[in-house]
N, C-alpha and C positions, 0 to 999 in steps of 0.2 A: 273592573276591567277597563283597560285604556282604549280610547277611541282613536282610530287611525285614518279618519277622514280629514286629513290636514293638508292643505295645499302649500308647497314650499316656494313657489315661483316668485313670490314677492316678499322674501325673507328680509327683515330689517336688520340693522346693525346689531352686533352683540351687545347685550346689556353688561357693562363691565362689573357692576356690583354682583349681578347674578352669576357671572362667570367666575369671579373671585370666590364667591361662596361655594361654588361647586369645586373649584380648584383646591380649596382648603381641605376638602374631604380626601383628596389624593396627595396630601403633603408628603407622604412617604415616597410616592413616585418621583416627586420633584427632588427630594433629597438623594434618592438612589441615582437619578439621572445626573445631577450635579456632581456627585462623587465619581461617577463613571467617566464623564467627560473631563473632569479635572485630572483624574489619573491618566487619561489619554494624553492630555496636554503635557503633564510632567514627563511621561515616557517619550513624547515627541521631542521635548526640549533636551532631555538627556541623550537620546539616540542620535539626533541630527548634529553633525560636526559644526562647530562654530565657524562663522565666516567673518574675517576681519578686513577692513579697508585700509590701505596704506597709500600715502601720497608724498610726492616731492615736487619741487618747483625749479624751473630753469629760467634764467634771464639771457635772452639772445639779442646781442647788439646787431641790429639789422643794417645799419649804415656802414658801408665799407671803409669810410674815412674815419670811423671811430677808433679803429686800431689797424694801422697799416704796417706792411713789412718795411720799416725804415722810412726815410724822408725823400728818397729819390723818385723822380718821375716814373722811371721804368718799373719800379716795384709797385707804385700805386696803380700804374697802367695795367700791370698783370692781374692785380686784384679786380680792377674794373672789367677786364677781359672775361674773367670767369664768373664774377658775381658782383654786380654793382650794388645790389641791395638784396639781402636775404628775404626769401619769401617764407613767412612763418608756416604757411600751410605745407610747403615743401619740406621744411625742417621737421614738422610734426610727423609726416609720413616716412621721413628718413629714420626717425627714432624707432618706428615700428617696422623697419625693413627686415627682410628675412636674414640677411647676413649679420646685421647687428644683433638681433635677438638670438641667432644661433651661436654667435661667439660668446655672448653673455651666458647662455645656458652651459656651454662647454667649459667656460671658466669656473662656473659654480658647481659642476658635476651634477646637474639636475636630471641627468638621464636615469637616476635611481632615486626612488622615494622610499622612506622607512615608515612602517606602521606597527601599531599594536592593536590587539583585539581582546576584549573581555566580554564574554557572552555575545550579545548582538552589537555592542558599542565598539566602533572602530575609530581610531584616532591616528593622525599623521604626526610624525616627529621630525625634527631637524636639528642636527648636531647633537642634541642630547639623546643619544641612542647608543646601546652597547656595542654595535658593530658598524663597520664601514665596508662597503662592497665596491670593488673596482671591476668594471666589465672589460673583457678582452674583445675589442671591436673587430678583430680579424677572425673571430670564431662565431659559431652559432650561438644564438641567445633566444630565450623565451621572453616574449614581450607581453605587456599588459596583463600579466598573470601573477597573482600572489604566490610567492615562493617563501614558505615558512622555514625559519631557521631556529635551531635550538642547541644551546651549548651542552655538550655531553661531559666534557672535562676541561681542564685548562688548556689543553692542546687540540682538542677535537670538537666538532659540531656536526649536526645532521641537517641536510636539506630535504624537505618534503614538499610535494605538490599534489593537490587533489582538486581536479577541475573537470568539467564536462567538455570544454573546448579550450583551445589555446592557439596563440599566434607565435610563429618563429621567424627569424631572419637569418639568412645565410650570410655568414661573415665575409666569405670570398666574393660572392656575386651580388649581395645586397638585396636578394629577392625575398619577399615576404610570403608566408604561407599560413593559411588558416586551417587548423586541424579540428574538425568537429567530431571528436572522439574522446573517450574518457582517458585521462592521464592520471595515473596514481603510482607514485614511487617514493622511496626514501633512501637516501645515501649519506654515508658519513665521510667527512673530509677533515683536513687539518688546517688550523689557522695559519695565515700568512703563506700558504702554499696554493699553487694553481689548482683549482677544482674544475675539472673539465669532463664533460659528458657530451653526448650527441645533442643535448638540449641547451647547455649553458657552458660558459667558460668564465670563471670569476675567481677573484681573490678576496677572501673575507679576513678582515683585521679586527682585533678587539680594540675597543676604546677604553684605555685604562682609567680615564677620568669619570667614567659612569659606573655606578654601583648596580650590578645586575639584579640585586635583591629588590630594587624598586619595581622591576618588571616581573617579579616571581609569579604573580597570579594572572599574567597576561600572555597571550600568544604573540610572537614577534614574526613579522614577515616583511619582505621588501618586494618592490615591483620595478622591473626594468622597462623603459619606454623607448619607442622609436623617436629619434631626434626630430625628424621632420614633423611628426604629430605633436611633439612638445612645442615646436616653434609655432605652429598654427594655434595651438591652445593658448599660449601666452600672448600671441598677437591679438586674439579675440578678447582676452581678459584684460589686456592693457588699454587704458583710456588716456588719450592725449588730447588736451583741450586748451584753447587760449584762455588765459585768466580774465582778460578784458579785451574788448574790441579795439581799444586805444592803447593797449599795453603790448610789449613784446615779451611777455612772460607766459610760459606754458606750464600747465599742471599735468603731472603724470601720476596716475593712480592705478591700482591693481587690487584684486581681492584674492584671499586664500585662507586656508585653514590655520596656517602657522605664521604668526606675525614676523618672526625673524627671517623666515625664508623669503617673504615678499619684500622685506626691507633690504635684504642683500641683493635681491634681483634688481630693484630700482636703483640702488647705489651703484652696482656694477654696470647696469645699462647706461646710466648718465656718465659714468667714468669712461666707458668704452666710446661713447658718442663724442665726448670732448676730446679724447685721445685721437680718435679718427680725424676730427677736424684739424688738430695740431699736425698730425702726420701729413695731411693733405697740404697744409700750408708749408710745412717743411720740405715736402717733395717739390713744391713750386720753387721755393727758394734754392734748393739743391740744383735743380735744373738750371736756374739762372747762374748760380755760382759756377757750375760746370761749363756753361757756354762762355762766360766771361773769362774763365781761366784758360780755356782753349784759345780764345782770341788773344789773350795777353801773352801766352807762350809764343804764338806766331809773331805778334808785333814786337815782342821783346827781342827776338833774334834779328828781326829786320832793323830795329832801332839801333841795336849794338853794332851791326854791320855798317849802317849809314853813318854813325858817329865815328867809327874807326876810319871809314873812307874819307870823311870830311877832315879829320885830324891829320891824316896822312897827306891829303892834297895840300892843306895849308902849310904843312911843314916842307913838303917837297917843292911846291910852286911858289911859295912866299906870297900867297894871295890873301890879303887882309881886307881891303876896302873895295866897294863896288861904286859904279856910277849911279846917278839918280835914275837913269833910264833902266839900268839893270835891276835896281832895287824895286822900282815900280813893277817891272815885268815879273820879277820873282814873287812879289806879293800877290799879283793877280793870278799868276800861275798856281800858287799854292791854294788860293781860294777856289779856283776851278777844280783842282784835284780833290779838295775836301768835298765839294759838292758832288763830284763824280763818284767818289768813294761812298758817300751817303746814298746816292742813287743806286749804286751797285748793291748795296746792302738792302735797300728797299726792294729792289727787284728780286733778290733771293728770298726775302720774306714773303713777297706776294706769291711767289711760286710755291713755297712751302705751305702757305696758307690755302692755296688752291688745292694742293694735295690733301690737306686736312679736310677741306669741304667735300671733296670727291670721295673720301673714305667714309662710307656709311656705317662702318663697324664701330666708329667712335674710339678706336684704339690710338689714333695718331695724336701727337702732342704738338702744340703750337706755342711759339714765343710771343709775348706781348707786343703790340704795335709800337708802344712808346720806347721799347728797347732799341729800335732802329730810328727813333725820332719821327714817327708817323703820327700825325694828328688829324686823321680823316674821320669826321663825324659820321658820315654815311657808312663807312666801313665798320666802325665800332658799333653803330646801331644794328647793322645786319648781323654781326657776330653775336652780340648780346641777344638778339631776337632768336637766333638759331639755338643758343644755349638755353634760353627760356623754354622754347618749344620742346627741346630734348628732355628737360626736367619735367614739363607737363606730360609728355608722352610716358615717361617712367612712372609718374604718379597714377595716370589712368590705367596703364597696364597692370600696375600693382593692385588697384582697387577693382577693375572691371575685366581684366584679361586682355590678351593680345588682339582678339578679334572683335572687340567692342566697337560700336559705331563711333564713339568719341575718339577712340585711338585712330580710326581711319581718317577722321577730320583733321586731327593733329598731324598725322603723317603727311597728308596733303599739304598742310601749311608748311611743314618742314621742307618738303620738296620745292615748294614755291620759294621759300627763303633761300634754300641752297642755290636754286637757279639764279635768283636775283644777286646773291653774293658772288656766285661764279662769274656772272656777267660783269659785275663791278670790278672784280679782280682782273678779268681779261682786259678791261678798259685801263685799269691802273698799270698793268704790265706793259701794255702798248704805249701809254703816255710816258711811263718811266724809261722805256727803251728809247723813245724819241728824245727825251731829255738828255739821256746819256750820249746819244749821237750828236746833239747840239753842243754839249759840253766838250765832246771830243774835237768838234770843229773849232770851237773857240780856243781850246788848248793848243791846237795845231797852229792857229794864227799867232798865239803868244810865243810858241816855240820858234816861229820864224823871226820874231823880233829878237828873241834871245840869241838865235844863231847869228844875228848881225853884230852881236857884241864880240869883243875880243875873246879868243878861245879860253884864256885863263879865267876871265870873269864869268863866261858862260858855264864853264865846268864848276866854278864855285857856286853859282846860283843853283845848279842841279843838286850838288851835294847838300847845301843848306835846305833846299826845298824838301828833299827826302827825309832829312833829319828832323825838320820841324813837323812834317806830317805824322811820322811815327811817334814823335814825342807827344803830340796832342792826343792822338788815339790812346796811347798808353796811359797818360794822365787821366783821361776821362774814364776809361774802363777800370783803372785802379780805384778811383773814387767810388764808382758804382759797386765794385767788389767789396770794399770796406763797409759801405752802407748795408749791403745785403747780409754780410756776416754779422754785423751788429744786430740787425733785425731778427736774424735767425736765432741768435743767442738769447733773445728776450723770451721766446717760447710762451708768450702770454696769449691765452685763447680769448676769443670774443664771446665765449659762452661761459657762464658760471652758475653754480648751484646756489640758489637763494635759501631753500629749506632742505635739509637732509631728509631722507625718507623716514616717515614716522607714521604711527597708527592714528587714524582719525577717530576721535571720541575716546571714551574710557570703557567701552564695552563692545562686544561683537556686533557686527551689522545684522547678522542672522545667527540663530533664530531669535525673533523678538518675543521675549518671555511674556511681556504685558499683553501683547496682541494675542498670543496663543491662549492665555488665560481668559481673556475677554471673549474670544470665540467659543472657548469651552463653556463658559457661563451662559452665553446666548443659546448655544445648542442644548445645554442642560435644561433651560427653561422652555425652549421652543417645542421640543419633542413631547414632553409631558402635557403642554398646553394643547397640542394637536390631539393628543389622546383624550384629554378632558373634554374638549369640544366635540369630539366624535361620540364620547359616552353620553353626553347630554342631549344631542339632537340627531344622533345617527339613525335611529329607528323610525323617525317621523311620527311618533305617538304624542298625544296630548297628556301631560301629567298634572296640570292644574289650570285654574281659570285664567291665570295671567297670560298663559301662552295663547289662549283664545283671544284675549283682548289685544295682545301684541301683534298677532299674526292675522287677525280678521277684523273687518268693520261690522260684523254682526253683533248686535247688543246681546248681553246675557241677562236673562230675566231672573233666574234663581240658581241656587247651587245646593245640592243635597250633601250634607256632611257625612263622613264615613269614619269608622274606627280602624285605623291602620294596624291595630294590634291583632285584629281578627283575620287570619290568612286562609281559613277553610270554612266550608259550609257547616252549620250547626243544626241539629235536628230541632224542629218546631217545639217539641216537647220540652226541650231544655231552655228554650227562649221564654216560654210562657211563665216559668217560675223564676225567671231571672229579673233582677231589678233593672230599672232603667239606668242607662249611663248618663253622664252629665249633659249630653247633647239632647237628651230626651228621645233617643232612638233605641229600639230593642235589638235590632240586627243590622249588620252592615249592608248597605246597598251601593252598588257601583255608582260612580259619578255619572251624573246625567244632566244634560242641559238641552234646552230647546230654544229656537229662535222665536222672537215675537214678530207679530205681523204688522205691528205698528198701530193696531186698533185697540182701543180700550174696551 
């Protein structure tokens, strides 16, 4: 009989040798546990879809002078007006912008995904699929719901849906509705024909390059998605990081079940991003070309008329030479007229820029200051600061929302910058107007000198002055137009792909087979060990003398041996005639020990 007067409060550490000896008695439990968890690990690995990581790299030339639109000052000035130096953080957020991601998804037709199912194992497919589904966006569609498709014959197929709840979108209003009710139906349609019901409007086409026999033992289905939900999903999945703090290289990475799908997404995204930058630069160049051509058309007419007038006057009045006084007066008058024309152009620019600053919608367009020969450092700095703050506001609104505290701070800075720029423009308009008045006064004085000349010389000076003025303007704008057209023809972006999209590593990122098997082995060993430990010490009984020595400081004086083969009481009459056992004891006696008092 086991004694249960054992105190557990000061239990020592487990004796490893004793524990292993006990564990060996339950080796079959360990074996079953390992097999069970190993089987779970294999099922987990087979059931969970693989996840692959795909990456590409872009090199962004941040300095504006690394690639300009031509060599002219006005072209370089326009680039400096809009972006002196690219901010990599802004570019990284532009890559993840809603418009760019939406356009990429639309180009790739990612609003429909294709899947197969065999038992409980589901897998997504891309391109290598027997069918292609086109959605009719103007009609109703079932979203985020598996729609099973099965070919009946070469001409027909069936659509079936079995679900507890489903989501629909109204094609005309764009309204989403969630229906928490059972949906079960099957309908037959023809390939390459519009299949339309109250729930969907699609056209299903066969893929002749795919052998349907490969999917004979699988169920096929597709899922239609809401584009806005897809955009958010891909934005969250897309990682854009700077390769190094000192480098202007950014890495784009994404994860997905199908490698080819993620590769196409990154390649199309980078292509659209670079194309968008080229379109922006071409738009700037086209605006400048249009402006110059308008000015050239006007000046060309004026120049032709001035040349014909000068030729006619020389022929009719026989006016060839001028006096030195007339020549000096003509030269000074032409110089004043050129300055006045430049000032008039500056004044028009300042006024148009003032309208741009006052337009808070950001829709106004502004021509570069260098186009009109303006080299005002403070003005350029104010414009660049306003542009930078607008970019910063767009970034904060994209990441934090329109009502975030940071957005309010940037808006306050934008208003201050607008006020400063507006005040600077008013001052420039006033000073330019004053300069024009001074030039008019000086020109009037020169005109008096010219009026004192003989009539024939005076008229000749006027004709030559007008012809020279229009000729200089025409030559200058013609040169700028040629430079702009040459730069526009280059179409060389300042962004290029370093590494095409490719899968990282040679295996899926998840599930990790080795880790799953290691966890299975640990669990397979841990649970039986807990069981063995509970079996050995769970009832608090004393099974041998070693437990007393390990769990108590009381010395043991003696121990009475027992015969474990005797499990029940035996009558005394049977014991008398029984020979002694090797231990010298006739009958089993329960373990018994008593403490010593320390006295001999």
